C-alpha positions in Angstrom: 109.2 -44.6 -44.7 109.1 -45.6 -41.1 106.0 -47.6 -40.2 104.8 -48.3 -36.7 102.5 -51.0 -35.4 99.0 -49.6 -34.9 99.0 -49.7 -31.1 102.4 -48.1 -30.8 101.5 -45.3 -33.2 98.3 -44.6 -31.3 100.1 -44.5 -28.0 102.6 -42.1 -29.4 99.9 -39.8 -30.7 98.1 -39.9 -27.4 101.3 -39.2 -25.5 102.0 -36.1 -27.7 98.4 -34.9 -27.3 98.6 -35.2 -23.6 102.0 -33.5 -23.6 100.7 -30.6 -25.7 97.6 -30.3 -23.5 99.6 -30.2 -20.3 102.1 -27.8 -21.9 99.3 -25.5 -22.9 97.8 -25.7 -19.4 101.3 -24.7 -18.0 101.3 -21.6 -20.2 97.7 -20.7 -19.2 98.7 -21.0 -15.6 101.7 -18.7 -16.1 99.5 -16.1 -17.7 97.2 -16.3 -14.7 100.1 -15.9 -12.3 101.6 -13.0 -14.2 98.3 -11.1 -13.9 97.9 -12.1 -10.2 101.3 -11.0 -9.3 100.7 -7.7 -11.1 97.6 -7.2 -9.1 99.4 -7.9 -5.9 102.1 -5.3 -6.6 99.3 -2.7 -6.8 97.5 -3.9 -3.6 100.5 -4.4 -1.2 101.4 -0.7 -0.9 97.9 0.2 0.2 97.8 -2.7 2.7 101.2 -1.8 4.1 100.1 1.8 4.5 96.9 0.7 6.4 98.9 -1.6 8.8 99.6 -0.2 12.3 102.1 -2.8 13.3 105.6 -2.0 12.3 106.7 -5.6 11.7 103.6 -6.2 9.6 104.3 -3.2 7.5 107.9 -4.2 7.0 106.9 -7.7 6.0 104.5 -6.4 3.4 107.0 -4.0 2.0 109.6 -6.8 1.8 107.1 -9.1 0.0 106.4 -6.3 -2.5 110.0 -6.4 -3.4 109.9 -10.2 -3.7 106.8 -10.0 -5.8 108.6 -7.8 -8.2 111.3 -10.3 -8.5 108.7 -13.1 -9.0 107.4 -11.2 -11.9 110.9 -11.2 -13.4 111.1 -14.9 -12.9 107.7 -15.4 -14.7 109.0 -13.3 -17.6 112.1 -15.5 -17.7 110.0 -18.6 -17.7 108.0 -17.4 -20.7 111.3 -16.7 -22.5 112.6 -20.2 -21.7 109.3 -21.6 -23.1 109.7 -19.4 -26.3 106.5 -17.7 -25.3 105.7 -14.0 -25.2 104.7 -12.8 -21.7 100.9 -12.3 -21.7 98.5 -11.8 -18.9 95.2 -13.5 -18.4 92.9 -12.1 -15.7 93.4 -14.0 -12.4 90.0 -13.9 -10.9 91.1 -15.8 -7.8 93.6 -13.1 -6.7 91.2 -10.4 -7.8 88.5 -11.7 -5.5 90.9 -12.0 -2.5 92.2 -8.4 -3.1 88.6 -7.1 -3.4 87.8 -8.8 -0.1 90.9 -7.1 1.5 89.8 -3.7 0.2 86.3 -4.2 1.7 87.7 -5.1 5.1 90.0 -2.0 5.1 87.1 0.2 4.3 85.0 -1.3 7.2 87.6 -1.5 10.0 89.3 1.3 11.9 93.0 1.4 12.3 94.4 -0.9 15.0 95.3 -4.4 15.9 92.0 -5.8 14.6 92.5 -4.3 11.2 96.1 -5.7 11.3 94.7 -9.1 12.0 92.3 -8.8 9.0 95.2 -7.7 6.8 97.2 -10.7 7.8 94.3 -13.0 7.1 93.9 -11.5 3.6 97.6 -11.6 2.9 97.8 -15.3 3.9 94.8 -16.2 1.7 96.8 -14.8 -1.2 99.9 -16.6 -0.1 98.1 -19.9 0.1 96.7 -19.3 -3.4 100.1 -18.6 -4.7 101.7 -21.6 -2.9 99.1 -23.9 -4.6 99.6 -22.2 -8.0 103.4 -22.2 -8.0 103.5 -25.8 -6.7 101.3 -26.8 -9.6 103.3 -25.1 -12.3 106.6 -26.4 -10.8 105.2 -29.9 -11.1 104.0 -29.4 -14.7 107.3 -27.9 -15.7 109.2 -30.9 -14.1 107.0 -33.5 -15.8 107.3 -31.7 -19.2 111.1 -31.6 -18.9 111.4 -27.9 -18.4 113.8 -28.2 -15.5 115.1 -24.6 -15.7 111.6 -23.4 -15.5 110.8 -25.6 -12.6 113.9 -24.2 -10.7 112.5 -20.7 -11.1 109.2 -21.7 -9.6 110.9 -23.6 -6.8 112.7 -20.4 -5.8 109.4 -18.4 -5.8 107.6 -21.2 -3.9 110.2 -20.9 -1.1 109.6 -17.2 -0.9 105.9 -17.6 -0.7 106.1 -20.2 2.1 108.6 -18.1 4.0 106.3 -15.1 3.8 103.3 -17.2 5.0 105.3 -18.4 8.0 106.5 -14.8 8.8 102.9 -13.6 8.8 101.8 -16.4 11.1 104.6 -15.4 13.5 103.5 -11.8 13.5 99.9 -12.7 14.0 100.4 -15.2 16.8 103.2 -13.3 18.5 102.0 -9.7 18.3 98.9 -8.7 16.4 96.3 -11.2 17.6 97.3 -10.9 21.3 97.0 -7.1 21.0 93.6 -7.4 19.3 92.4 -9.6 22.2 93.9 -7.2 24.8 92.2 -4.3 23.0 88.8 -6.0 23.2 89.4 -6.8 26.9 90.3 -3.2 27.6 87.2 -1.9 25.8 85.1 -4.3 27.8 86.7 -3.0 31.0 86.0 0.5 29.9 82.4 -0.3 29.2 82.1 -2.0 32.6 83.8 0.9 34.3 81.3 3.3 32.6 78.4 1.2 33.7 79.7 1.2 37.3 80.2 5.0 37.2 76.7 5.5 35.8 75.2 3.2 38.5 77.1 5.1 41.2 75.9 8.4 39.9 72.3 7.2 39.7 72.6 5.6 43.1 74.0 8.8 44.6 71.3 10.9 43.1 68.7 8.5 44.3 70.2 8.5 47.8 70.1 12.3 47.8 66.5 12.3 46.6 65.6 9.9 49.3 67.4 11.9 52.0 65.6 15.1 50.8 62.3 13.2 51.0 63.0 12.0 54.5 64.0 15.5 55.5 60.8 16.9 54.0 58.7 14.2 55.8 60.4 14.8 59.1 59.8 18.5 58.7 56.2 18.0 58.0 55.9 15.5 60.8 57.7 17.8 63.1 55.3 20.6 62.4 52.4 18.3 63.0 53.8 17.1 66.3 54.4 20.7 67.4 50.7 21.5 66.5 49.6 18.5 68.5 51.7 19.5 71.5 50.4 23.1 71.3 46.8 21.9 71.2 47.4 19.6 74.2 48.9 22.4 76.1 45.9 24.7 75.4 43.6 22.0 76.5 45.6 21.5 79.7 45.4 25.2 80.5 41.6 25.3 80.0 40.8 22.2 82.0 41.3 23.7 85.6 38.9 26.6 84.8 36.2 24.2 83.8 36.6 22.1 86.9 36.5 25.3 89.0 33.4 26.4 87.2 31.6 23.2 88.0 32.4 23.5 91.7 30.8 26.9 92.0 
C-alpha cells in the first residue's frame, strides 16, 4: 500500500479538489454560453431586419452564420469533455437582448436606430469575448488543449465582429445619424423662419391697412375742416358789409 507523508497527501487532495472545482466551473460556463448563443441566433434575424444600413445588415447576417458554427464548437467541446450538451439560462445575454428589443420598439427606422443596434450588438460581443476568453483559459489550465483551441477560434471571430461593427459605426452609421440630426435642426429653423416671415408679412399688411384707414379718416376730417373754412370765408364779407351800412 502506498503511503504518503501527511503534507504531501493533503496537497494532493487540495489540488484535485481545486481541479474538480475549476473543471466544474468550466462546464457551467459552457452551458451558459450554449444558451446565450442559442438566444443570439433567435435575436440576430430580427436585428438584421430592423437595420437600414446595408453593411450593418450584412454584418449581422454573417455573424448569425458564425454563431451557428460557434454552437457546433460548443457541442464539440462537450463531447471532448465527455459531457452531454446542456443549456443553463444565460441571464447576461438575455438582459442585453431584452434591452435591444426595447430600443427597437422605441426608435424609428434610420441611422439612429442603426447606431442603437450596433451598440446592443457590441455589448453582446464584449460579453462573449470575456466569456470565451475565460473558458479558453480554464481549458488550457486544466489540460484540455483541444477544447481551448476551439474557443480560441470562436474568440477570434467575436473580436473580428466587434471591430467590424466599430468600423461600420464610425465610418457610416454615426456620421449619418449626426447629419440627420443637423438636417432636422435646419428644417426646424427653416420652419421657424417661414413662420416668422408669414407672421411678419401679415402684421405688415395689417399695419398698412391701419395706416390707410387712419389716412382715410384723417383725409375726410381735413376735407371737412377745409369746407368749413371755405364757408366761413364766404360769409365774412357779407358781415363786414352789413356793419358798414
